[in-house]
N, C-alpha and C positions, 0 to 999 in steps of 0.2 A: 504493500501500500505506500503511493506514494503522493504527499498532501503537497499543494503547489503553494501554500498560501499562509506562511506562519501570520498570524492576526498581530501585527507589528502595533495599530494604532490600541491595543489593549494590554500591551506593555509585554517586554522582554518575560520569557519563559511561559508566556499564555498558549491556549490553546492554539491548533493549527486546522485549516476545515479544505477540505479539496469536493469537489462538485462533478459528479460523472454522469450523463447523460448518456440512456440507451440510444443502443445503436440502431442507424436507420434514418435520414429523414421524416422530419414530425410532418404533419399536413395543416394549412390554414384551417382552422375552426375545431384541430383534434386533440389531443392530449399530449402534452410534453412530458415523459417521464425521465425520471433517474433519479439518483441518491446524493445527499448531502452526507460527509465524510468527516466525522470530527474529532479530532485526539487532544486528549488534554496536556495540560503544560505541567510547570513545575508544582501546581498546586490546584485545588479544585474552583471550579468556578459557576455561576450561576448563568445559565444560558439562558438569558431574557427573550430573543427574538432571533430565527433566523430567515431571512427572503430571499427571492430571488425576484430581479430585476432582467426586462428583456430591453436590450440595445440595439437600435438600427445607427448606422451612421447615413447621415441626409445631407442632400444639398441643400442652399437656401440662395436665393438673386436678391440684391439688395441694392440703393443706388450706387455702393461701390464697388459694384460686382458680383461676382459668386463664391462663398463658402463652405466649407465643410465643416460639421459638427456631428457629436453623436445626440439621439434622444432617446430618454428610455420611454417607452411606450404602453408598459405594463408592468405592476406588480402586485406577488403574490408572497404573502406570509404560507411556510413549510413547517415549520416548525416553533418551539420556545418554551419556555417555562419548564427547565429542568435543571439540577446542576450535575455539570460534568465532571467527573474526579481526575484527580491527579495521574498522567498517563492514563487514562481511560479511553476506549477507542468506541466510538458511536454510530450508528448508520441511520437515518433515517430517510426512508425511500418517499418519493411525492408525484404526483403526479397532476399536473394544472394546463386547466384548457389555453391554448394561443388564441389571440382574437382572428376573426375569420379572415380581417384583411391584412393579416403576415406575412411579407412580400416572400415569394418564392427565390431564393438560394440556388437552385439547383436543378437541370432537366435531364432526367436518367444519368445521374451521376455526376453532371458536370456542372461547374460553377459557374454562372451569370456574371460573379461578377458583384453582388448584392451582398454587404456585408450586417449579419444579425451575432447581436452574444449575447449570453447569461451570464451576468455576475451575481456571484451571490452577497448578501451582505450579514454580518452577527452581530448581535450587541450582548455587551457583557457589563455587567456595572455600572450602564450608563454611557459607555463607549462603544460605538459604531466604528466597523470596519468593513469595506467594501468586499474584501477575501476576495478570488479568483473569477476570473472571466473565461468562459468557455465559447467555442463558436458554436454556434447554431445551424441545424441544414434545413432547409425546407423545400420540401419537394411540392409540386401542380396539386391542384384537385383535379379529379377526372376532366370537368370541363375545361379546365384550364389548359390541362393537358392535350386535351381535343382540340382544341381551337391554334393551341402554339402548330400541332402538327400537322392542322389545315394548312397555316400561313407557308409552313416548309413547304407541303406537297405542293402547294400553288407556286412554289420557286422565291419565296420571300428567302432574305438569307438575315442573321443574327447579326446586329452589329454591337449592341455594348446595352447593360442596365442599369439604372441607378434608383435611387429614393428623393425625391423631390419636398421638399419644405413647402406648405399650403397645402389648400384646398380646392376638389374639384366642383366649379359650382353644379347647380343641379341636380347633384347625387346624392346617396346614402351616407357617402363615406365619413368615417368614425376617428381613424385616425389623425394624426395631426400629419402625414404624408403620405404622399400614394406611389407606388412604383411604376415607371416608365420602362419600358422595353423597346429598342428604336431597332428595326427591321427597313432591310433594303428592298425595293422592290424588283420584280424582276425586269424582260424586257418587254412583258402584255400590258405591265403595269405602267412601266420605267416615263412612257410618254405623258401619263397622269398626273405624278407625285415623283419629286424626289426623296422622300423617307415615308415611313409610316411610325409611329409613337402609340404602342398598346401599354394600355393600364385595365388591371383586373381590381373589382370592388366585390371580394366573396361576402357574402349575408348568409343566414342558415336558409330563405329559401333559393338562392338562387346567385347569380354572379353577373354583377356590370359590366361591362367589355365597353371601354371607353377606345373609338379610335380616333387621331388627330395625323391628319395628313399633310405634308408642308406640300402642296399643290405646285406644277409648275406654271409660270404661264404664258400664254401665246403673245403671236406677234403684237398685238393690238391691248394686251390686259397685261396684268403683276401677276405674280404668285401672290400667295395668299394659304393661308394654314385654312384648314373644314376637318370641323369635328361632328361626330357622330358618336351615338350611344346605344347598343342594345342588349337586352337584361333575357338571359337563358334559366335556367333552372335544374337544378344538381342533373334532377332526373334525365334530364335529355341528351347527357353523356353519352351513354352508349345508344341511343334511340335515333340520333340525327344523320343527316349525310352531311357530315361538318364540311367535307370540301366544299358544296354545292353552299351551302350557306355561309363560311365566311367569304366566295370570293362575291355572294350574292350583297356582302357588307361593304366591300371595298366599291361594286356597283353602285349601288347606292350613295358613296361617300363620294365619288369622283365625279358623279353626274350631277350631285348638287352645288349648284349656283352661288350659293350666301358665303360671304367672307369673315374670318373670324380669327379677329387677333390672339397670339397665344396668350397675352394677358385676359382679356375675356374669357378665352374658353377654361382656363384653368383660374379660377379664384371669383372670378366676379360673375357669375351667371353665362346668361348668351343664351341663346336658342339653340336645343338640341335637336337629333333628329333621334325617335324611339321607334324601336320594331323587335319583333319574335319572327321567327322565319327566315331564312333566306330567300333570293331569287337566283334559283339556279342558271349559272352562266353553263357558255359554250368556251371550248378549248381548253378543259381538264384535261392533264397531263398528273400521271403518276411518278410517285418518286421520293426521296428520301424525304421524313419529316425534318420538323426544326429540330428536333431532337436530335437527330443525325447529324445535323451540318455542324450542331454545337460539340455535339462529341468529337466529332472530326477535326472542328477548330481547334482544339483543348488539345488533340493530338497533333496537330501542324500537319494534317493532311488535305490537300485538297477542294479547300476553302477559300485559298486565297489568301495574305498578307494579314488582311485585317481580324481573320477569326483567330490565327494563331495570337496574333499583339492581344487581343482583349484578353485570350485564357492566359496570357503570361502576365499583362499586367493586373488581372485580376488577383493572383495568387499573392503577388510581391502588395498590394494594397491591403488585402487582407491581415497580410505581417503586421504591415504598416500598423493598422489600425487596431491592431491587438497588442501588441507591442508599446503604443502610444498610451492603450488605456492600463494596462499593468503599470506601465511609470508613474500614471498618475496617482493609482492606486500605493505604490509605494509611499509618494507622499505625499499622501491623506495622514 
């Protein structure tokens, strides 16, 4: 048993703690399970409180530009109210519910570049210590995976994913940030858009899918952003022809002529198009899903330089995030 963190804020010779998450990726709206392992120090102490914090690294746009920071988006109490003896080892299993809007960090085991963590807090005799920080892996819900795979089969490529601080107007968003998955269009859609940004807002009844396209301008018109939104039920995941469904979404969006500025679309309301059920289009083709493309990109295989760079940068950024958080905890 290796304890990652000596609770320095509690004093020399105090207890140490480690949090071990159960293997495999968790799902939005599902249970996050694991164990908090405690080991007593040189003397017995009263453990008042053991908590878990879910942390996300987010980007924020402001007047001076763009910055990054950490946001705690959920807190849980998983134990406390007991005495931990000298050198005593104690294991506290936990099962806590993830928020439905928890971002997806991986697809088919390959990281998307989104960084989430679980931090443990222990309170002893009025002193609180952050404890350790562990990476949190979250996979897609069946509907989310079906939508992503459909985009991949339609020829869209994965470029990047990040978390944006703010609120998408007109949606049921509950967290203080939202996930953007940026996709590159295939030639069949390339005449209509430069790129496509996809956001999932999951809830118990279903998932809101928000699409924003950077539409190309024509000889007599400027380019602009087009925003549309669709709601799908969880039970639709195995039932629909998702390739036709998603193609219908794209056609509606690219054929819609209203312009939306990015600020109006994300945070200040504005008109959105609602819909359920796609308009089947022509020219569908089979091919690897987006998950396959991401996996290949992470391995540096046959998806171009962008895919490989995204995967490499994701690894570096995840490491930097957790190293920075650990340094902050040491200084606390």
